Every structure is written in C-alpha cells, then in structure tokens.
C-alpha positions as CSV (number, residue, x, y, z in Angstrom):
1,M,-5.5,2.1,-28.7
2,Q,-2.4,-0.4,-27.9
3,S,-1.3,-0.2,-24.5
4,R,2.3,0.3,-23.4
5,L,1.7,-2.6,-21.0
6,D,-1.3,-4.4,-22.9
7,V,-3.5,-3.2,-20.0
8,R,-6.5,-4.2,-22.2
9,G,-5.2,-7.7,-22.6
10,E,-4.6,-8.0,-18.9
11,L,-8.3,-6.7,-18.2
12,A,-9.7,-9.2,-20.6
13,A,-7.8,-12.1,-19.2
14,S,-9.0,-11.0,-15.5
15,R,-12.5,-10.5,-16.9
16,I,-12.5,-7.1,-15.6
17,S,-13.4,-6.0,-19.3
18,D,-16.5,-7.8,-19.0
19,L,-17.8,-5.2,-16.4
20,L,-18.8,-1.6,-16.7
21,P,-16.2,0.9,-15.4
22,A,-18.6,2.0,-12.6
23,D,-18.6,-1.6,-11.3
24,V,-14.6,-1.7,-10.7
25,L,-12.9,-0.9,-7.7
26,L,-9.3,0.4,-7.8
27,V,-7.4,0.2,-4.7
28,T,-3.5,1.3,-4.6
29,D,-0.8,1.9,-2.4
30,F,1.2,5.3,-2.3
31,D,4.8,5.1,-1.5
32,G,6.7,2.9,-4.1
33,T,3.5,2.7,-6.2
34,L,2.0,6.1,-6.9
35,A,5.2,7.9,-5.7
36,D,8.8,7.0,-5.7
37,V,10.4,5.8,-2.3
38,V,12.8,8.6,-1.3
39,S,15.2,8.9,1.5
40,N,12.9,11.3,3.5
41,P,9.4,10.2,3.3
42,A,8.2,13.7,3.7
43,D,9.7,14.5,0.2
44,A,7.4,12.0,-1.4
45,R,5.5,13.4,-4.4
46,L,2.6,11.9,-6.5
47,N,3.7,10.8,-9.9
48,P,2.4,13.5,-12.3
49,E,0.9,10.8,-14.8
50,S,-0.8,9.0,-12.0
51,D,-2.0,12.3,-10.7
52,A,-3.7,13.2,-14.2
53,A,-5.0,9.5,-14.5
54,L,-6.5,9.2,-11.0
55,R,-8.5,12.5,-11.6
56,R,-9.9,10.8,-14.7
57,L,-10.6,7.3,-13.0
58,T,-12.5,9.1,-10.1
59,R,-15.2,10.1,-12.6
60,L,-15.4,6.5,-14.1
61,L,-14.8,3.7,-11.6
62,R,-17.0,2.7,-8.7
63,C,-14.4,3.9,-6.3
64,V,-10.5,4.7,-6.5
65,A,-9.1,4.2,-3.0
66,I,-5.5,4.8,-1.7
67,L,-4.8,2.3,1.1
68,S,-1.3,3.5,2.8
69,S,0.4,3.1,6.0
70,R,0.8,6.9,5.9
71,S,-1.7,8.8,8.2
72,R,-4.8,10.1,6.5
73,G,-3.8,13.6,7.0
74,D,-0.6,13.0,5.4
75,L,-2.4,11.6,2.4
76,E,-4.6,14.5,2.1
77,A,-1.7,16.8,1.7
78,R,-0.1,14.4,-0.9
79,V,-3.2,13.4,-3.0
80,P,-5.4,16.6,-3.3
81,I,-7.8,14.9,-5.8
82,E,-11.4,15.1,-5.1
83,G,-13.2,11.8,-5.1
84,V,-10.5,9.5,-4.1
85,E,-11.1,7.7,-1.0
86,L,-8.0,8.0,1.4
87,I,-7.5,5.2,3.8
88,G,-4.6,5.9,6.2
89,D,-2.8,4.0,8.9
90,S,-3.0,0.6,6.9
91,G,-6.9,0.8,7.7
92,L,-6.1,0.6,11.4
93,G,-8.6,3.7,12.1
94,D,-10.5,1.5,14.7
95,M,-7.7,0.7,17.1
96,T,-9.0,-0.4,20.6
97,S,-7.6,1.2,23.7
98,D,-5.6,-1.8,24.5
99,E,-4.0,-1.7,21.2
100,R,-3.1,1.8,21.7
101,R,-1.5,1.0,25.1
102,R,0.5,-1.7,23.6
103,M,1.8,0.5,20.8
104,D,2.6,3.2,23.3
105,M,4.7,0.7,25.3
106,F,6.5,-0.5,22.5
107,N,7.3,3.0,21.2
108,V,8.9,3.8,24.6
109,E,11.0,0.8,24.8
110,A,12.0,0.8,21.0
111,G,12.9,4.5,21.3
112,R,15.2,3.7,24.2
113,T,16.9,0.6,22.4
114,L,17.5,2.2,19.1
115,A,18.3,5.8,20.4
116,E,22.0,5.5,19.8
117,V,21.9,3.7,16.6
118,P,23.0,6.0,13.8
119,G,20.9,6.4,10.8
120,V,17.6,5.0,12.6
121,W,14.6,6.8,13.4
122,L,11.1,6.0,14.7
123,E,8.2,7.4,12.8
124,T,5.2,7.0,15.3
125,K,1.8,6.9,13.6
126,P,-1.7,7.0,14.8
127,A,-2.0,3.2,14.4
128,G,1.6,2.0,14.1
129,T,5.2,2.7,14.1
130,A,7.8,2.7,11.2
131,I,11.3,2.1,12.0
132,H,13.4,3.7,9.1
133,H,16.8,2.5,8.6
134,R,17.7,3.5,5.0
135,H,20.8,5.5,6.1
136,A,21.9,3.0,8.8
137,R,24.8,0.8,8.8
138,M,23.2,-1.7,11.1
139,H,21.8,-4.7,9.3
140,P,17.9,-4.9,9.6
141,A,18.2,-8.4,11.4
142,E,20.1,-6.7,14.2
143,I,17.5,-4.2,14.5
144,L,14.8,-6.9,14.5
145,R,16.9,-8.7,17.4
146,R,17.1,-5.4,19.3
147,I,13.4,-4.7,19.3
148,G,12.4,-8.4,19.7
149,P,11.8,-8.2,23.5
150,A,9.5,-5.2,23.0
151,V,7.6,-6.8,20.4
152,R,7.2,-10.1,22.2
153,E,6.2,-8.3,25.4
154,T,3.4,-6.1,23.6
155,G,2.2,-8.9,21.2
156,L,2.5,-6.5,18.3
157,H,3.4,-7.6,14.6
158,V,6.2,-6.8,12.5
159,Q,6.5,-6.3,8.7
160,V,9.7,-6.0,7.1
161,G,9.5,-3.6,4.1
162,R,11.7,-1.5,1.8
163,R,14.4,0.0,4.2
164,V,11.5,0.2,6.9
165,I,10.3,-2.1,9.7
166,E,6.6,-1.6,10.3
167,V,5.2,-2.4,13.8
168,M,1.4,-2.6,14.4
169,P,-1.1,-4.2,16.5
170,R,-2.7,-6.5,13.9
171,E,-1.0,-9.0,11.5
172,R,-2.8,-8.3,8.1
173,P,-4.5,-4.8,8.5
174,K,-4.3,-3.8,4.8
175,G,-6.1,-6.9,3.8
176,D,-8.7,-6.6,6.4
177,A,-9.3,-3.0,5.3
178,L,-9.6,-4.1,1.7
179,A,-12.0,-6.8,2.8
180,G,-14.1,-4.3,4.6
181,L,-14.2,-1.8,1.6
182,I,-15.4,-4.7,-0.6
183,V,-18.2,-5.6,1.7
184,R,-19.3,-1.9,1.8
185,L,-19.0,-1.2,-1.9
186,Q,-19.8,-4.5,-3.3
187,P,-17.8,-3.9,-6.7
188,G,-18.1,-6.4,-9.7
189,G,-14.5,-6.3,-9.9
190,V,-11.2,-5.3,-8.2
191,I,-7.9,-4.0,-9.3
192,C,-5.2,-3.9,-6.5
193,V,-1.7,-2.1,-6.8
194,G,1.1,-2.5,-4.4
195,D,5.0,-2.7,-4.0
196,D,5.9,-3.9,-0.6
197,E,5.4,-6.5,2.0
198,N,2.4,-4.8,3.8
199,D,0.7,-5.0,0.5
200,R,1.0,-9.0,0.6
201,P,-2.3,-9.4,2.5
202,M,-4.1,-7.3,-0.2
203,F,-2.7,-9.4,-3.0
204,D,-3.7,-12.5,-1.1
205,Y,-7.2,-11.5,-0.4
206,V,-7.8,-10.2,-4.0
207,G,-6.1,-13.3,-5.7
208,A,-8.7,-15.4,-3.9
209,L,-11.8,-13.6,-4.9
210,T,-14.2,-15.4,-7.2
211,R,-15.2,-12.0,-8.9
212,P,-13.1,-10.6,-11.6
213,H,-9.9,-9.1,-10.4
214,L,-6.4,-7.9,-11.4
215,T,-3.4,-7.8,-9.0
216,V,-0.5,-5.5,-10.1
217,G,2.8,-5.7,-8.3
218,V,5.4,-2.9,-8.4
219,A,8.7,-4.7,-8.4
220,S,12.1,-3.0,-7.0
221,D,15.6,-4.2,-6.0
222,E,14.4,-3.9,-2.5
223,A,11.2,-6.1,-2.4
224,R,11.2,-9.9,-2.1
225,A,10.8,-11.5,-5.4
226,D,8.1,-14.0,-4.0
227,L,5.9,-11.0,-3.2
228,F,4.9,-10.8,-6.6
229,A,4.4,-14.7,-7.4
230,G,0.8,-14.5,-7.5
231,C,0.3,-11.2,-9.2
232,D,-1.4,-11.1,-12.5
233,L,0.9,-8.4,-13.8
234,V,4.3,-6.8,-12.5
235,V,5.4,-3.5,-13.6
236,S,8.9,-1.9,-12.8
237,G,8.0,1.2,-10.8
238,P,5.8,4.3,-10.3
239,D,6.4,5.4,-13.7
240,E,5.0,2.4,-15.2
241,V,2.0,2.5,-12.7
242,G,1.4,5.8,-14.1
243,G,1.3,4.3,-17.6
244,L,-0.9,1.6,-16.4
245,L,-3.5,4.0,-14.8
246,T,-3.6,6.2,-17.8
247,D,-4.4,3.3,-19.9
248,L,-7.0,2.1,-17.6
249,A,-8.6,5.3,-17.7
250,G,-8.6,5.3,-21.5
251,W,-10.3,2.0,-21.4
252,A,-12.9,3.2,-19.1
253,E,-13.6,6.1,-21.1
254,D,-14.1,4.1,-24.1
255,Q,-16.8,2.1,-22.6
C-alpha cells in the first residue's frame, strides 16, 4: 500500500520497520496534533480519522500514550478509547507541596495583574497555568513583561506556545515524563508526535535516543519554524496526522 505521506519509507529510514509493532511506543500530544486548535479549548474534538486509527493501534503497539498539558480528566472526556494511556498535566502528576505552593502564589499575582486585560484569561490546572490570549490585542511580550515579577518571585518556568503562555514548576516536564515512560515500558522503538513549544523536550529526548525512533512535527502558522528543525517528518496539521496514524496502523496490521 502506498502511503499518502510515505509513512513506510519514513519507518524504514528510522529503523522502526525492523521492529515488531508490539515493540513500538507511540506518544502524541492532543491539541494541534490529534485535534485542531480552537478559540475555546473546551470545544476541541479528537480528529475522526485519528480516533479510528488510535483504536486500531492500541491493539497493535506496545503502548499508545497521549501526553498533554490538559488534565487527565479532560483527556478522558475527549479520548474515550480503551487502552490509550492518558498522561495529563504535561506529566507533572507528582508535584511537590512546594511546587503547588509556588503555583498558587503565581496564580494569585497573575490573576491580579491580568484581570483588566481584555481577551486574556487564566486556566489554572492541577499542575500548571495556561494564560490564553488568542482574542487579546495585547502583544504576548507585554503579557510576559507583566507576569515577569511573579515568575521570578516563584521560580517557575514559562513556555510560549500557540496563542498561550504556559507557566509550570519544571522546565522540561514532557521530556521528563516521556523518559519515565520509556524506562517503565522499555520499548524497542519510539514514535513521537507534537506541534508546540512544550513538545520540544519530547523531540529533543527522542531525537537523542540510540534505539529506533521517529519524531513527527505538526506545523502551523503559529509555531516557531525551528521547533521542527530536528524532526524526521513534518506534517501540516491534525488532518495529516490522522492520515499518518491510519497508515501506521496499516503497517502494523500487515506485520
């Protein structure tokens, strides 16, 4: 079968095709990858083709994991697929009491600082805070300037994403979470898919592995071009991700 994205050629180049599907770990982001980025995050929906492909892949691969900054409960509502491992809060499920205290301090101060800024709203999560500014006229640099004192006072970390600023207690949580997943599962190979700045640690970690791997970037007009510089494959959006996952399932079923 000839793939729309030549997935089989990419798998061969990455040495993933030398493995049995049951030895392969697939880790993917949610927003901008499995679902379109929308104005209201509550309206995001899993791409139908990705939905169907993930249902096939959970029966074939070592593990299919969704690693997202959304909470686990939120992911459960959006990905009702048995067998998918859902890792919410960017993998920060083990926050310390000190990290929680510093996040609470930041939320109070940032809420006060940004309360009167039209189009900006804070989404407080169990392990981080997202500052959404898709509908704001204020430049992101000005938002960063305003929250700067609170960030420095609490020692938190900032990641600037697609019309959102993520504030969290650790610098590379997704990379750390993926590393832990690999240690636990010991897959023969890894496929990683993501679209935004908080996925960079995953790309960096997987790209440095000696075991077979494939990193897939999901490009958009909002993502920095250098984010995908080290990726093995770049697709144009969630629809192409759906096609890629469908072709991946086809490869796995043929083995």
